[in-house]
C-alpha positions in Angstrom: 25.9 -47.3 -32.1 28.0 -45.4 -34.7 30.6 -46.3 -37.2 33.3 -43.7 -37.1 36.7 -44.0 -38.7 36.1 -47.8 -39.0 35.3 -48.2 -35.3 31.7 -48.7 -34.1 31.1 -46.7 -30.9 28.2 -46.2 -28.6 25.5 -43.7 -29.4 23.6 -41.7 -26.9 20.4 -42.3 -28.8 18.4 -45.2 -30.4 17.2 -45.5 -33.9 13.7 -45.8 -35.4 12.4 -46.9 -38.8 9.1 -46.1 -40.4 7.2 -47.9 -43.1 7.7 -45.9 -46.2 6.0 -48.0 -48.9 5.1 -51.5 -49.9 4.2 -53.2 -53.1 3.1 -56.6 -54.5 1.0 -57.7 -51.5 -2.5 -57.4 -50.2 -2.2 -53.7 -49.2 -3.4 -52.0 -52.3 -7.0 -51.0 -53.2 -8.0 -54.3 -54.7 -9.8 -57.0 -52.7 -7.8 -60.1 -51.9 -9.0 -63.5 -50.9 -7.7 -66.5 -48.9 -10.3 -69.2 -49.5 -13.3 -67.6 -51.2 -16.3 -69.9 -51.4 -19.6 -68.1 -51.8 -20.6 -64.9 -53.5 -23.6 -62.6 -53.7 -24.4 -59.4 -55.6 -26.6 -56.5 -54.5 -28.8 -54.3 -56.7 -26.1 -51.7 -57.0 -23.6 -54.3 -58.4 -21.4 -54.5 -55.3 -20.0 -58.0 -54.6 -20.0 -59.8 -51.2 -17.8 -62.8 -50.7 -17.5 -65.3 -47.8 -13.8 -65.7 -47.3 -12.1 -67.5 -44.5 -14.6 -66.5 -41.8 -15.0 -63.0 -43.1 -17.3 -61.1 -45.4 -15.4 -59.0 -47.9 -17.2 -56.4 -50.0 -15.9 -54.9 -53.2 -17.2 -53.0 -56.2 -17.8 -54.7 -59.5 -14.2 -54.0 -60.7 -12.8 -55.5 -57.5 -12.0 -52.3 -55.6 -12.1 -53.1 -51.9 -14.9 -51.5 -49.9 -15.1 -53.1 -46.5 -14.9 -56.3 -44.5 -16.2 -57.7 -41.3 -15.8 -60.7 -39.0 -13.2 -61.5 -36.4 -9.5 -60.8 -36.6 -7.5 -62.9 -39.1 -7.1 -66.4 -38.1 -9.7 -66.3 -35.3 -13.2 -67.7 -35.0 -15.8 -66.7 -32.4 -19.5 -66.8 -31.3 -19.9 -63.1 -30.6 -22.3 -61.2 -32.9 -20.4 -60.3 -36.1 -17.9 -63.1 -35.7 -18.0 -66.4 -37.5 -17.0 -70.0 -37.1 -17.4 -71.7 -40.4 -19.1 -69.0 -42.5 -20.4 -71.0 -45.5 -22.9 -68.9 -47.6 -24.1 -65.4 -48.2 -27.1 -63.7 -49.7 -28.3 -60.1 -50.1 -31.9 -58.9 -50.2 -33.3 -56.0 -52.3 -33.0 -53.6 -49.3 -29.3 -54.3 -49.0 -29.3 -56.5 -45.9 -26.7 -59.2 -45.9 -27.4 -62.7 -44.5 -24.6 -65.2 -43.7 -24.8 -68.9 -42.8 -22.6 -69.2 -39.7 -22.4 -73.0 -39.7 -20.1 -73.6 -36.7 -22.3 -71.3 -34.5 -25.5 -72.9 -35.9 -27.1 -69.6 -36.8 -27.9 -67.1 -39.5 -26.5 -63.6 -39.0 -28.0 -60.5 -40.6 -26.0 -57.3 -41.3 -26.4 -54.0 -43.0 -24.5 -53.5 -46.3 -21.6 -52.0 -44.4 -21.3 -54.9 -41.9 -23.2 -53.6 -38.9 -24.7 -56.5 -37.0 -28.6 -56.4 -37.1 -29.9 -59.8 -35.7 -29.4 -63.5 -35.6 -31.4 -66.7 -35.3 -31.2 -70.4 -35.2 -31.2 -72.2 -31.8 -29.0 -75.2 -31.9 -30.8 -78.3 -32.7 -32.2 -80.8 -35.2 -35.8 -79.7 -35.3 -37.5 -78.0 -38.2 -37.2 -74.5 -36.7 -33.7 -75.1 -35.4 -30.3 -75.1 -37.1 -27.7 -77.9 -36.8 -25.2 -77.0 -39.5 -26.6 -74.3 -41.9 -25.0 -74.2 -45.3 -26.5 -73.0 -48.6 -28.5 -69.7 -48.3 -30.8 -67.9 -50.7 -33.6 -65.2 -50.7 -36.7 -64.7 -52.6 -38.1 -61.3 -53.8 -40.3 -61.0 -50.8 -37.4 -61.4 -48.4 -38.0 -64.9 -47.3 -34.8 -66.8 -46.4 -34.1 -70.4 -47.5 -31.4 -72.4 -45.7 -29.9 -75.8 -46.4 -29.6 -77.5 -43.0 -29.6 -81.2 -41.9 -30.6 -82.5 -45.3 -33.6 -80.2 -45.5 -34.5 -76.8 -46.9 -35.8 -74.5 -44.2 -37.8 -71.4 -44.9 -37.8 -68.3 -42.6 -39.0 -64.8 -42.7 -36.4 -62.0 -42.9 -36.5 -61.7 -39.1 -36.0 -65.4 -38.6 -39.5 -66.7 -37.9 -39.8 -70.3 -39.1 -42.3 -70.9 -41.9 -41.8 -74.4 -43.3 -39.3 -77.1 -44.1 -39.0 -80.0 -46.6 -36.6 -82.7 -47.7 -34.9 -85.1 -45.4 -32.1 -87.6 -45.7 -32.2 -89.7 -48.9 -30.9 -93.2 -48.7 -30.9 -94.0 -52.4 -31.4 -90.7 -54.2 -35.2 -90.5 -53.6 -36.7 -87.4 -55.4 -37.5 -84.6 -53.0 -34.9 -85.7 -50.5 -31.2 -85.0 -50.4 -28.1 -87.2 -50.3 -25.7 -84.3 -49.7 -27.3 -81.0 -50.6 -24.7 -78.4 -51.5 -26.2 -75.1 -52.4 -29.5 -73.5 -53.5 -30.8 -70.5 -55.5 -34.2 -68.9 -55.9 -35.5 -67.4 -59.2 -37.8 -64.5 -59.8 -40.9 -66.6 -59.7 -40.0 -68.1 -56.3 -38.8 -71.5 -57.5 -36.0 -73.1 -55.5 -33.1 -75.0 -57.1 -30.9 -77.3 -55.0 -27.7 -79.0 -56.0 -27.5 -82.5 -54.6 -25.5 -85.8 -54.9 -27.1 -89.1 -55.7 -25.8 -92.7 -55.7 -28.3 -93.9 -58.3 -26.8 -95.1 -61.6 -29.2 -92.8 -63.4 -27.8 -89.8 -61.8 -24.5 -88.2 -60.9 -24.9 -84.9 -59.2 -28.4 -83.4 -59.8 -30.5 -80.3 -59.6 -33.9 -80.5 -57.8 -36.5 -77.8 -58.4 -39.2 -77.0 -55.9 -42.0 -74.5 -55.5 -41.8 -72.1 -52.6 -43.8 -74.5 -50.4 -41.5 -77.5 -51.1 -43.4 -79.3 -53.8 -41.0 -81.1 -56.2 -41.3 -79.6 -59.7 -38.4 -81.2 -61.7 -35.2 -83.0 -61.3 -32.3 -83.3 -63.7 -28.7 -84.6 -63.8 -25.7 -82.4 -64.0 -23.9 -83.5 -67.2 -20.4 -83.2 -68.4 -21.0 -82.3 -72.0 -23.7 -82.0 -74.6 -23.9 -85.8 -75.0 -25.3 -86.0 -71.4 -22.3 -88.0 -70.1 -22.6 -88.0 -66.4 -19.5 -86.8 -64.5 -19.1 -87.8 -60.9 -18.0 -84.6 -59.4 -19.6 -82.4 -56.7 -21.6 -79.3 -57.8 -20.3 -76.4 -55.7 -22.4 -73.3 -56.5 -25.6 -72.4 -58.2 -27.2 -69.1 -59.4 -30.3 -68.1 -61.5 -30.7 -65.2 -63.8 -33.8 -63.1 -64.5 -34.8 -65.3 -67.3 -34.7 -68.4 -65.1 -31.6 -69.9 -66.5 -29.6 -71.9 -64.0 -25.8 -71.6 -63.7 -23.9 -74.4 -61.8 -20.1 -74.6 -61.0 -18.9 -78.1 -61.4 -15.4 -79.5 -61.5 -13.5 -76.8 -63.6 -16.6 -75.8 -65.5 -19.7 -73.7 -65.4 -22.9 -75.3 -66.7 -25.9 -73.4 -67.9 -29.5 -74.9 -68.1 -32.9 -73.7 -68.8 -35.4 -73.5 -65.8 -36.7 -76.9 -66.8 -33.3 -78.5 -66.9 -32.5 -78.4 -70.6 -28.7 -78.2 -71.1 -27.7 -74.9 -72.8 -24.0 -74.5 -72.6 -20.8 -75.4 -70.8 -17.9 -73.1 -70.1 -14.9 -75.4 -69.8 -11.5 -73.9 -69.7 -9.0 -75.4 -67.3 -6.1 -73.1 -66.3 -5.0 -69.9 -64.5 -5.6 -67.3 -67.2 -8.5 -64.9 -67.7 -11.7 -66.9 -68.3 -10.2 -70.1 -67.0 -10.9 -72.1 -63.8 -9.2 -74.5 -61.4 -11.9 -75.0 -58.8 -14.9 -72.7 -59.3 -17.2 -72.6 -56.3 -19.7 -69.8 -55.7 -21.7 -68.3 -58.5 -24.1 -65.4 -58.5 -26.0 -63.5 -61.2 -26.9 -59.8 -61.1 -30.0 -58.0 -62.5 -28.2 -57.3 -65.8 -27.4 -61.0 -66.3 -23.7 -60.8 -65.5 -22.4 -64.0 -63.9 -19.9 -63.8 -61.1 -17.8 -67.0 -60.4 -15.4 -67.6 -57.5 -12.4 -69.9 -57.9 -11.2 -71.2 -54.5 -7.9 -72.5 -55.8 -7.0 -69.3 -57.6 -8.4 -67.1 -54.8 -10.2 -64.8 -57.2 -13.5 -64.0 -58.8 -14.3 -63.5 -62.5 -17.2 -61.8 -64.2 -18.8 -63.2 -67.4 -21.7 -62.3 -69.7 -24.6 -64.7 -69.7 -23.1 -66.5 -72.7 -19.8 -67.1 -71.0 -17.7 -64.2 -72.4 -15.0 -63.1 -70.0 -15.5 -59.6 -68.7 -13.2 -59.0 -65.8 -11.3 -60.6 -62.9 -11.3 -59.3 -59.4 -9.4 -60.2 -56.3 -6.5 -62.5 -55.8 -4.6 -64.2 -53.1 -2.1 -62.1 -51.1 0.3 -63.4 -53.7 -0.1 -63.4 -57.5 1.6 -64.2 -60.7 1.1 -61.0 -62.6 3.9 -58.4 -63.1 4.6 -56.8 -59.7 3.0 -59.5 -57.7 4.8 -62.2 -55.8 4.3 -65.7 -54.5 6.6 -66.2 -51.4 9.5 -63.9 -52.4 12.7 -65.2 -50.7 15.5 -63.0 -51.9 16.0 -59.3 -52.5 19.1 -57.2 -53.6 19.8 -53.7 -54.7 22.3 -52.4 -57.2 24.3 -49.1 -56.9 21.5 -47.1 -58.5 18.8 -48.4 -56.0 17.2 -50.8 -58.5 15.5 -53.7 -56.7 15.8 -57.3 -57.7 13.5 -59.9 -56.1 13.7 -63.7 -56.3 10.0 -64.5 -56.7 10.3 -68.0 -55.4 7.1 -69.8 -56.2 6.6 -67.9 -59.5 10.1 -69.2 -60.5 11.4 -65.8 -61.8 13.4 -62.7 -61.0 11.5 -59.4 -61.0 13.2 -56.0 -61.3 11.8 -52.7 -59.9 12.7 -49.1 -59.6 13.4 -47.9 -56.1 9.8 -46.7 -55.8 8.4 -50.1 -56.6 7.6 -49.4 -60.3 7.9 -52.7 -62.2 10.7 -52.7 -64.8 11.1 -56.2 -66.1 11.2 -59.9 -65.3 12.9 -63.1 -66.5 12.7 -66.8 -65.8 10.2 -69.6 -65.9 9.6 -73.0 -64.3 12.1 -75.7 -65.1 13.6 -78.4 -62.9 16.4 -80.8 -63.5 15.7 -84.5 -63.3 17.5 -87.7 -62.5 17.4 -90.2 -65.4 18.7 -93.6 -64.4 21.4 -92.1 -62.2 22.3 -89.2 -64.5 21.2 -85.8 -63.5 19.9 -83.7 -66.5 19.9 -80.0 -65.7 17.1 -77.6 -66.6 17.7 -75.2 -69.5 19.6 -72.0 -68.7 17.3 -69.1 -67.6 14.7 -71.4 -66.0 14.3 -71.7 -62.2 13.0 -74.2 -59.7 12.3 -72.2 -56.6 15.0 -69.4 -56.7 15.9 -68.4 -53.2 18.7 -65.9 -53.2 19.7 -63.0 -55.4 22.7 -60.7 -55.4 24.1 -58.0 -57.7 27.8 -57.2 -58.2 29.3 -53.8 -58.8 29.0 -54.2 -62.6 25.3 -54.8 -62.3 25.4 -58.6 -63.0 22.7 -60.6 -61.2 23.5 -63.9 -59.4 20.6 -66.3 -58.5 20.7 -69.2 -56.1 18.5 -71.6 -58.1 17.7 -73.9 -55.2 16.0 -77.0 -56.6 18.3 -76.9 -59.7 21.3 -76.9 -57.3 23.1 -74.2 -59.3 24.0 -70.5 -59.5 22.9 -68.6 -62.6 24.5 -65.4 -63.6 22.6 -62.8 -65.7 23.1 -59.3 -67.0 21.0 -56.5 -65.3 18.3 -57.0 -68.0 18.1 -60.8 -67.6 20.4 -62.0 -70.4 21.9 -65.3 -69.3 25.7 -65.2 -68.9 26.8 -68.4 -67.2 26.0 -71.0 -64.6 27.8 -73.4 -62.4 27.0 -76.2 -59.9 24.7 -79.2 -60.3 23.3 -81.8 -58.0 25.9 -83.5 -55.8 26.1 -84.0 -52.1 29.7 -83.0 -51.3 31.7 -82.4 -54.4 33.5 -79.1 -54.6 31.7 -76.8 -57.0 28.4 -78.6 -56.8 25.5 -78.0 -54.5 22.7 -79.6 -52.5 20.1 -76.8 -52.2 22.0 -73.5 -52.6 19.8 -70.9 -50.9 21.7 -67.6 -50.6 24.5 -65.8 -52.4 26.8 -62.8 -51.5 29.5 -61.0 -53.4 32.6 -59.2 -51.9 34.3 -56.1 -53.2 36.8 -58.2 -55.2 34.0 -60.0 -57.0 34.2 -63.4 -55.1 30.9 -65.2 -54.8 29.9 -66.9 -51.5 27.1 -69.4 -51.6 25.2 -71.1 -48.7 24.9 -74.7 -49.6 22.2 -75.5 -47.2 21.9 -79.3 -47.1 25.7 -79.7 -47.5 26.0 -77.5 -44.3 28.7 -75.4 -45.7 29.7 -72.1 -47.4 31.4 -72.3 -50.8 33.4 -69.6 -52.4 33.9 -69.0 -56.1 35.3 -66.5 -58.6 32.7 -64.4 -60.5 33.0 -66.9 -63.4 32.2 -69.9 -61.1 35.6 -71.4 -60.5 35.7 -73.1 -57.1 38.0 -71.4 -54.5 37.3 -72.9 -51.1 34.6 -74.0 -48.7 34.1 -74.2 -45.0 31.7 -75.7 -42.5 30.5 -79.2 -41.4 27.3 -80.4 -39.8 27.0 -79.5 -36.2 26.3 -76.6 -33.7 29.9 -75.9 -32.7 31.7 -72.7 -33.8 32.2 -72.8 -37.5 29.7 -75.6 -38.0 26.2 -75.3 -39.5 22.9 -76.9 -38.7 20.5 -74.9 -40.9 22.4 -72.2 -42.8 20.1 -69.9 -44.6 21.5 -66.4 -45.3 24.9 -64.9 -46.1 26.4 -61.4 -46.4 29.8 -59.8 -46.8 31.0 -56.5 -45.4 33.4 -54.0 -47.0 36.3 -55.5 -45.0 35.6 -59.0 -46.5 34.0 -60.5 -43.3 31.4 -63.1 -44.0 28.2 -63.4 -41.9 25.9 -66.5 -42.0 22.5 -67.0 -40.4 22.2 -70.5 -38.9 19.8 -72.1 -36.4 19.0 -69.0 -34.3 22.4 -67.4 -34.5 24.7 -65.4 -36.7 28.3 -66.6 -37.3 31.0 -64.3 -38.5 34.0 -65.5 -40.5 37.0 -64.1 -42.4 36.9 -64.3 -46.2 38.8 -67.6 -46.0 36.4 -69.2 -43.5 38.2 -68.6 -40.2 35.6 -68.4 -37.4 35.6 -64.9 -35.8 32.5 -64.6 -33.5 28.8 -65.5 -33.2 25.7 -64.1 -31.5 22.1 -65.0 -30.9 20.1 -67.9 -29.5 16.4 -69.0 -29.6 13.9 -66.5 -28.2 11.8 -63.5 -28.9 13.8 -60.8 -27.0 16.2 -58.3 -28.5 19.2 -60.1 -30.0 17.4 -63.4 -30.0 16.1 -65.2 -33.1 13.4 -67.6 -34.2 14.6 -68.9 -37.6 16.8 -66.1 -39.0 16.9 -66.1 -42.8 18.2 -63.3 -44.9 21.1 -61.1 -43.8 22.8 -58.0 -45.2 25.5 -55.4 -44.1 25.3 -51.7 -44.8 28.3 -49.6 -45.8 28.9 -48.6 -42.2 29.2 -52.2 -41.2 25.8 -52.6 -39.4 24.3 -56.0 -39.8 20.5 -56.6 -40.5 18.9 -59.9 -40.0 15.5 -61.1 -41.3 14.1 -62.8 -38.1 11.6 -65.0 -39.9 9.3 -66.4 -37.3 9.6 -63.3 -35.0 8.3 -61.2 -37.9 10.9 -58.5 -37.7 14.3 -57.3 -38.9 17.0 -56.8 -36.3 19.9 -54.5 -36.6 23.3 -55.1 -34.9 26.8 -53.8 -34.8 29.4 -56.0 -36.6 30.2 -57.8 -33.3 26.6 -58.6 -32.6 25.5 -55.8 -30.2 21.8 -55.2 -30.7 20.7 -51.8 -31.9 17.0 -51.8 -32.9 14.2 -53.9 -34.4 12.4 -52.9 -37.6 8.8 -53.8 -38.3 7.8 -55.2 -34.9 4.2 -56.5 -35.0 1.7 -53.8 -33.9 -2.1 -53.3 -34.0 -1.9 -51.4 -37.3 -0.4 -54.4 -39.0 2.7 -52.5 -40.1 5.3 -55.3 -40.0 6.9 -57.7 -42.4 5.1 -61.0 -42.0 7.7 -63.8 -42.0 10.5 -61.7 -43.5 12.7 -63.9 -45.7 15.4 -61.4 -46.8 16.6 -57.9 -46.4 18.6 -55.3 -48.4 19.8 -51.7 -47.7 20.2 -48.8 -50.1 22.7 -46.0 -49.9 20.4 -43.8 -47.9 19.9 -46.4 -45.3 16.4 -47.5 -46.4 15.6 -51.1 -45.5 13.8 -53.3 -48.0 12.3 -56.5 -46.8 11.0 -59.4 -48.8 8.3 -61.2 -46.9 6.1 -64.4 -47.1 3.2 -62.0 -47.0 3.9 -61.8 -50.8 5.1 -58.2 -50.7 8.1 -56.0 -50.5 8.2 -53.4 -47.7 10.5 -50.4 -47.5 11.3 -48.8 -44.2 13.1 -45.5 -44.0 15.1 -44.4 -41.0 13.2 -41.7 -39.2 16.7 -40.7 -38.2 18.0 -40.9 -34.7 15.6 -40.3 -31.8 17.7 -37.3 -31.0 18.0 -34.9 -28.1 18.4 -31.3 -29.1 21.8 -30.5 -30.6 23.9 -28.3 -28.2 22.9 -24.8 -29.3 19.7 -25.9 -31.1 16.1 -25.1 -30.5 14.7 -28.6 -31.0 15.3 -32.1 -32.4 16.7 -32.1 -35.9 14.2 -33.0 -38.7 14.4 -34.3 -42.3 12.4 -31.6 -44.1 12.6 -33.2 -47.6 12.2 -36.8 -46.3 15.4 -38.1 -48.1 16.9 -39.7 -45.0 19.2 -36.7 -44.3 18.6 -34.4 -41.4 18.9 -30.9 -43.0 17.0 -29.0 -40.3 19.9 -29.3 -37.8 18.7 -26.8 -35.2 15.2 -28.2 -35.1 13.3 -25.0 -36.0 11.3 -26.6 -38.8 13.2 -25.3 -41.8 16.6 -25.6 -43.5 18.4 -22.3 -43.2 21.9 -20.8 -42.7 21.6 -21.2 -38.9 21.7 -25.0 -39.6 25.0 -24.7 -41.4 26.5 -22.7 -38.5 25.3 -25.2 -35.9 26.5 -28.2 -38.0 30.0 -26.6 -38.3 30.2 -26.0 -34.6 29.0 -29.4 -33.6 30.7 -31.8 -36.1 32.6 -33.6 -33.3 29.3 -34.0 -31.3 27.5 -35.4 -34.3 30.2 -38.0 -34.9 30.1 -39.0 -31.2 26.3 -39.1 -30.9 24.5 -39.7 -34.1 24.3 -42.4 -36.9 26.6 -41.1 -39.5 24.3 -41.9 -42.4 21.7 -39.4 -41.2 24.1 -36.4 -41.3 26.7 -37.6 -43.9 25.3 -35.5 -46.7 28.0 -36.3 -49.3 28.0 -40.0 -48.3 31.7 -40.4 -47.9 31.3 -42.3 -44.7 32.3 -39.5 -42.2 31.3 -36.2 -40.8 33.6 -33.5 -42.2 33.8 -30.0 -43.7 32.6 -31.3 -47.1 29.2 -31.9 -45.5 29.1 -28.3 -44.3 29.7 -27.2 -47.9 27.0 -29.5 -49.1 24.5 -28.3 -46.6 25.3 -24.6 -47.4 24.8 -25.3 -51.2 21.3 -26.7 -50.6 20.0 -23.3 -49.2 
């Protein structure tokens, strides 16, 4: 479809969009984790992590190398797949061993993830595996596995050697209440973390010789006063000197090989050198200690005395500059600057159009109800900001959802004003505002989600009008989520698998959409925007795509459809368009994706030699005759075919001077570019 002279008319061709760039999510060169639990380090210093039924390999500085296992979200029993991968170890030759608990086996791989072999017939016998957990290797390549309250020893090819332990009923030495993990030192001694219900013990370490003879036993302590702390020991590692490192609660403990307490690294938090729930621990040949933190989805490296060295990996989201945690709103100003409502980080981030971080503002703060009186959070703080919009002067408006207010800032984040507050139905107050839009006259429209209405204000926050009641009839709302305004002042609202269109005063105009996965159907539409030509873009959240429509709801194309390459916006929450027609999508995959129009899928222009191309990749098709270059012949063909372009192509791709139409000024512009 085209927008010509204010009227959208049918185009002879469709449109396509191509992923141009992304930032903030798990698509950079660094390794990212979902639920990392166990870690190993090879002799070259590369790190291997068991993470959500995958093995992920990275360099010591966190640069991603490779991964293996089944597709995301899937388990399986085929070689190379996992069902409950719990532990990992690497031998001196670089072979990687993984405890595959749900499949009751050990799998062996090369360092690049090529499957080598497996063993462990299902069963409770000494040579069988019932639910293999902790895993460690000695210097000769023997494999020690925690399974069914026992330590089982195998050769590197899976031949059974011996077993010891058994279920302890009251913390008997040499047996296990609930063995967690194990490690092997250079002399071949085996250290096992275990729980005990005896009053003399909390969690404990048991030390054995390679044939299972008990050598020593000691309690895991909370501090240097040997106060026992009843928490589960998660990971254990041993350095070349025989020192033992144990992750415990939000700490790392260090002991001598005989159990003497040496040090405790206790630093609760999210910063560098801090922990929430440390789990796996490994030590390399240089004495560096690698610690995983399951709750923070990352690893950290320390020296042997606990000095922080580096952090590596993160969840798909993150809290550093340029990272996101469930971004929900996105908006662009006239210069192409991008503003993102970084919801779960409770802030606004600002970027250049190429994704370069510019600045940020905001921090956590939520209003509270004190004996029936609502006390608002301080200005500039947020509690789950959902929507963001920018006016023509560059002011930024934020729908601060859980604070039930709109906050207005300068383009640099200086607070200007706020309005709203917690109230179910009173004009000028909100109950979960989630989206905001601004018309050409500066009026501000807000989706008040739980009040099931749209509220309209001046730019200073003075209430003007509202419309909508609870329901599914025309003009009613059931789950309103997104809002946008076109250049004519029409208001579009996403709501319960449909889009409704209103005048600027709230008069119902039309609607489109229903539940489904086909073109023009929705599964939880969220964000919505309108480009300068009047085309409407909808973030179709659960269908994981953006859909483009004419202003009356005729489907045009889908952007970011899921495909095998993974190029799609996962759970897109909001969408914005720049002046060149590029589509920016905020997604729950904790990233921003930018799609550029590859232009119309055109037939050859009358008189041309091939389909037009965009030689400088700016969204404008300067090679009009399709000969692979921009030259004077393109100017002549363009001049001769202006009427054909207007009738057959999206204006934005050939409107070089961006005045909204195809005219002689575009011919002049094209000539001047030669």
